[in-house]
N, C-alpha and C positions, 0 to 999 in steps of 0.2 A: 504494499500499500504506500503510496506517496502523496503529498500535498504539495500544490503548486502556488506559490505567494508571489503575486506581480506588485503589490504596493503596501503601504504601512497601514491601510483601513484594512485590507484583510489579515495583516499580522494582528492588530489589535482585536478583530473579531476570533481569531486563533486564541490570543491570550485570554480571552474572556470564556470561551468554550473548554479552555485546557483542563480545569479541574473537573469536568464532566467527562472526559477521556478515559478514565480509570487506568486500565492497563496500558494504554497508549498515552498516558498523559506525557508531556514533552518538557524535557527538563529545562530549569531558567536559564542557564547558560547557553542552549541553543538558541531558545528565543531572542536573548540578547545578541548573539551574532548573526541572525538573521536581519534583525533591524540595523545593525551596523551594515551588512551587506548592502541592504535596500537604500540606506542614507547615502553612503559615501562609495561605493564601488559599482553601483548600476549606471550603465552607460547610456541605454535608451529606454523608451517605454515598452519595448518588446522583450526587455531583459526580466528574468524571473527566477526566484530561489526554489527549487526543489526539495523538499524535506522527505526522505525516505524512512519510513516506520518500520520496513522489515531489513534485517540484517544483508548486505551485500558485500562483494569484493571491492575494495578499491581499484577497481579496473575500469578504464575508459570504456570498452567495450560492453561490459555489463551494465554501466550506468545509460549509456546510450540505447540498449535493449530495452531496458526498462522504462524509458522516456520515448519509445518507439520512433527513434530518430536515425537517419542513416549518417554514416561517417560523413558522406560527401556533402551533406546539408548543411555540418555544424562547423563553424570557425570556433576553434578552442585552443586554449594555453593551458599550462600547467597551473597557473594561478587562477584558474577560473574554478578549481575544486577546492573547497575547504572541509578539512576534515577537522572533526569536533570530538575529542575525545572525552568520553563522560565516565567520570568515576563514582562508585558507590555500590551498596549491593542490595539496599532495603528495596529500591523499585524495580519493576521488570525491564522498564526501559534503560536502565543503567547497567545491567549486567552485560558485561563483554560488548559492549555498543561503541562504534566509532562513528 
């Protein structure tokens, strides 16, 4: 499962419903990083941040497959992918997640 966030308004809605997500509750540090990316690193209105709720390899091919994009359609660089390591053991979203 994945969530695409295009602007600060969508992030605000996600922050408001986050307590209701139970086992898929998103850690606060991840929401903060998404806000930073949207505010300072977004280049155009077509850019968005995708949050993957299921684990995946940190591999470009798997990421593009999950987004249903072809490699030829996407212009990317290594700094377009932000890996956020989440530590903790109490919550299921924090166990062995990156």
